[in-house]
C-alpha positions as semicolon CSV with decimal commas, in nm:
position;residue;x (nm);y (nm);z (nm)
1;X;-4,013;-3,104;1,468
2;X;-3,985;-2,786;1,586
3;X;-4,089;-2,474;1,346
4;X;-3,812;-2,256;1,180
5;X;-3,723;-1,946;1,380
6;X;-3,602;-1,622;1,158
7;X;-3,449;-1,324;1,253
8;X;-3,610;-1,050;1,026
9;X;-3,270;-0,858;1,030
10;X;-2,930;-0,892;0,912
11;X;-2,788;-0,669;1,184
12;X;-2,467;-0,823;1,307
13;X;-2,526;-0,727;1,655
14;X;-2,879;-0,858;1,681
15;X;-2,764;-1,166;1,507
16;X;-2,461;-1,216;1,776
17;X;-2,690;-1,163;2,075
18;X;-2,950;-1,409;2,011
19;X;-2,698;-1,689;1,885
20;X;-2,577;-1,654;2,265
21;X;-2,876;-1,806;2,350
22;X;-2,821;-2,154;2,161
23;X;-3,123;-2,089;1,960
24;X;-3,127;-2,224;1,594
25;X;-3,195;-1,947;1,388
26;X;-3,197;-1,798;1,007
27;X;-3,108;-1,375;0,947
28;X;-3,338;-1,263;0,672
29;X;-3,364;-0,883;0,573
30;X;-3,697;-0,758;0,615
31;X;-3,756;-0,512;0,331
32;X;-4,009;-0,317;0,555
33;X;-3,961;0,028;0,502
34;X;-3,911;0,268;0,836
35;X;-4,110;0,595;0,872
36;X;-3,978;0,740;1,162
37;X;-4,203;1,028;1,081
38;X;-4,508;0,881;1,217
39;X;-4,627;1,059;1,507
40;X;-4,697;0,777;1,782
41;X;-4,524;0,775;2,158
42;X;-4,187;0,629;2,127
43;X;-4,296;0,308;2,234
44;X;-4,579;0,254;1,991
45;X;-4,355;0,384;1,721
46;X;-4,089;0,117;1,820
47;X;-4,405;-0,157;1,817
48;X;-4,551;-0,053;1,525
49;X;-4,166;-0,059;1,323
50;X;-4,081;-0,429;1,478
51;X;-4,452;-0,565;1,356
52;X;-4,398;-0,392;1,022
53;X;-4,070;-0,611;0,972
54;X;-4,211;-0,929;1,111
55;X;-4,473;-0,874;0,899
56;X;-4,301;-0,831;0,588
57;X;-4,088;-1,149;0,710
58;X;-4,346;-1,388;0,790
59;X;-4,563;-1,326;0,432
60;X;-4,308;-1,533;0,301
61;X;-4,192;-1,756;0,556
62;X;-4,590;-1,852;0,674
63;X;-4,478;-2,147;0,903
64;X;-4,151;-1,971;1,107
65;X;-4,153;-1,802;1,403
66;X;-4,040;-1,443;1,292
67;X;-3,879;-1,215;1,548
68;X;-3,810;-0,873;1,445
69;X;-3,707;-0,528;1,651
70;X;-3,656;-0,148;1,614
71;X;-3,422;0,033;1,825
72;X;-3,403;0,431;1,835
73;X;-3,310;0,707;2,054
74;X;-3,550;0,957;2,239
75;X;-3,390;1,311;2,347
76;X;-3,654;1,567;2,481
77;X;-3,954;1,366;2,324
78;X;-3,745;1,342;2,009
79;X;-3,717;1,041;1,844
80;X;-3,363;1,036;1,652
81;X;-3,310;0,786;1,433
82;X;-2,953;0,705;1,203
83;X;-2,805;1,030;1,117
84;X;-2,682;0,918;0,767
85;X;-2,436;1,189;0,728
86;X;-2,146;1,337;0,921
87;X;-2,347;1,734;0,941
88;X;-2,618;1,503;1,119
89;X;-2,409;1,300;1,334
90;X;-2,238;1,613;1,448
91;X;-2,567;1,755;1,524
92;X;-2,692;1,450;1,708
93;X;-2,352;1,447;1,934
94;X;-2,365;1,798;2,066
95;X;-2,709;1,767;2,130
96;X;-2,656;1,467;2,328
97;X;-2,296;1,581;2,492
98;X;-2,349;1,587;2,887
99;X;-2,734;1,475;2,907
100;X;-2,958;1,181;2,935
101;X;-3,134;1,032;2,664
102;X;-3,336;0,666;2,641
103;X;-3,289;0,366;2,410
104;X;-3,647;0,258;2,323
105;X;-3,619;-0,106;2,166
106;X;-3,964;-0,252;2,025
107;X;-3,974;-0,642;1,931
108;X;-4,259;-0,850;1,774
109;X;-4,258;-1,222;1,735
110;X;-4,508;-1,323;1,505
111;X;-4,629;-1,688;1,444
112;X;-4,744;-1,729;1,118
113;X;-4,926;-1,467;0,894
114;X;-5,266;-1,498;1,117
115;X;-5,123;-1,628;1,432
116;X;-5,046;-1,543;1,789
117;X;-4,865;-1,218;1,813
118;X;-4,626;-1,077;2,093
119;X;-4,478;-0,722;2,128
120;X;-4,320;-0,525;2,391
121;X;-4,027;-0,255;2,459
122;X;-3,787;-0,216;2,618
123;X;-3,576;0,118;2,783
124;X;-3,256;0,184;2,868
125;X;-3,155;0,521;2,993
126;X;-2,818;0,638;2,880
127;X;-2,577;0,957;3,040
128;X;-2,347;1,073;2,761
129;X;-2,014;1,254;2,890
130;X;-1,976;1,599;2,807
131;X;-1,809;1,582;2,458
132;X;-1,569;1,845;2,325
133;X;-1,568;1,918;1,943
134;X;-1,265;1,713;1,859
135;X;-1,355;1,444;2,055
136;X;-1,704;1,440;1,856
137;X;-1,516;1,507;1,504
138;X;-1,289;1,225;1,581
139;X;-1,598;0,999;1,670
140;X;-1,776;1,094;1,305
141;X;-1,447;1,062;1,113
142;X;-1,485;0,682;1,222
143;X;-1,739;0,653;1,056
144;X;-1,917;0,476;1,319
145;X;-2,235;0,686;1,406
146;X;-2,338;0,718;1,064
147;X;-2,545;0,421;1,038
148;X;-2,650;0,405;1,419
149;X;-2,977;0,537;1,576
150;X;-2,855;0,853;1,786
151;X;-2,543;0,862;1,596
152;X;-2,340;0,626;1,850
153;X;-2,298;0,271;1,887
154;X;-2,229;0,148;2,282
155;X;-2,077;-0,185;2,156
156;X;-1,781;0,030;1,960
157;X;-1,634;0,314;1,969
158;X;-1,916;0,504;2,092
159;X;-1,902;0,288;2,453
160;X;-1,641;0,575;2,511
161;X;-1,887;0,838;2,480
162;X;-2,107;0,711;2,767
163;X;-2,067;0,778;3,111
164;X;-2,371;0,538;3,224
165;X;-2,656;0,331;3,174
166;X;-2,952;0,238;3,382
167;X;-3,107;-0,070;3,183
168;X;-3,019;-0,336;2,960
169;X;-2,723;-0,334;2,733
170;X;-2,848;-0,579;2,483
171;X;-3,162;-0,375;2,443
172;X;-2,940;-0,065;2,340
173;X;-2,724;-0,297;2,134
174;X;-3,078;-0,391;1,961
175;X;-3,250;-0,688;2,086
176;X;-3,335;-0,721;2,466
177;X;-3,244;-1,113;2,500
178;X;-3,384;-1,170;2,812
179;X;-3,742;-1,057;2,720
180;X;-3,725;-1,174;2,345
181;X;-3,655;-1,534;2,559
182;X;-3,901;-1,491;2,762
183;X;-4,148;-1,431;2,536
184;X;-4,010;-1,701;2,295
185;X;-4,136;-1,942;2,568
186;X;-4,508;-1,868;2,467
187;X;-4,441;-1,999;2,177
188;X;-4,270;-2,309;2,304
189;X;-3,967;-2,218;2,148
190;X;-3,710;-2,262;2,473
């Protein structure tokens, strides 16, 4: 009998990415509170946050294999989380306009509370077009950037703001599928 697999996220984007692998899993919200103010290097922060999300869920489902991820934008050594307000979204988008930044996704796979653990990160470089204030205002008015790391969603309207990417597209969306599948093989899932 195979073990239950849980995606510790209610992100529809992560769920769709993982569904494309054919893996049977359940998506469950993690009640872990992210602390974006921790003074860790970005890749360590991504792993720390993904591990916290996985740990919060594995305590409720100790016999399952848990997959958790955290994604954020790094620009000039600063971590950009979700802006939450139109004002903050405009500030972030003006900062990113015409510039390159990195999208870091950390992921963790846990096998029970005392079992095996695997964590890793992926990095994708994103190059933004030079944006006008009118373009920024129109995008902010759509509401899309308010709950997205770095104030944009590559898979949505925000894709129009991007000139090019270097790296893994699925990682930018929130779950580096190729890396996750390879890691799950170590747990006997694939």
